[in-house]
C-alpha positions in Angstrom: -18.7 143.8 99.1 -21.4 146.4 99.3 -21.4 149.9 97.7 -23.0 152.8 99.6 -24.1 156.1 98.1 -24.5 159.5 99.8 -26.8 161.6 97.6 -26.2 164.6 99.7 -22.6 165.0 98.6 -23.0 163.6 95.0 -21.7 166.1 92.4 -23.6 164.4 89.6 -20.4 163.9 87.6 -21.8 160.7 86.1 -18.5 158.7 86.4 -20.4 155.8 87.9 -23.3 155.7 85.4 -20.9 156.3 82.5 -18.3 153.9 83.7 -20.4 150.9 84.6 -24.0 151.5 83.4 -25.1 147.9 84.2 -24.1 148.4 87.8 -24.9 152.1 88.4 -28.1 153.3 86.8 -30.9 155.9 87.5 -34.4 154.7 88.1 -37.2 157.1 89.2 -34.5 159.7 90.0 -32.7 157.4 92.3 -29.3 155.9 91.8 -29.6 152.1 91.8 -26.6 149.8 92.4 -26.5 146.2 91.2 -23.1 144.8 92.2 -23.9 141.4 90.6 -23.4 142.9 87.1 -19.6 143.4 87.2 -16.5 142.0 89.0 -15.6 143.4 92.4 -12.4 144.9 90.9 -14.3 146.7 88.2 -16.7 148.1 90.7 -13.8 149.2 93.1 -12.1 150.9 90.1 -15.3 152.7 89.2 -16.0 153.8 92.8 -12.5 155.1 93.0 -13.3 157.5 90.1 -16.1 159.2 92.1 -14.9 162.8 92.4 -17.2 163.7 95.3 -16.6 160.6 97.4 -20.4 159.9 97.4 -19.7 156.2 96.6 -17.9 153.9 99.0 -17.0 150.2 98.9 -17.8 148.5 102.2 -16.3 145.1 102.9 -18.2 142.6 105.0 
């Protein structure tokens, strides 16, 4: 599973960074995503909380 991020629609609610800070973190003003730091289900649950839809899980 891969997680994609569309910064142009991100509302900066912080649900991702607050929910799974080991997976979603800001570095040099860019959102970084490290899917190796949590289970697939934890990541899917966190992505589902994104109010803007900027985060998407992509299978494959």
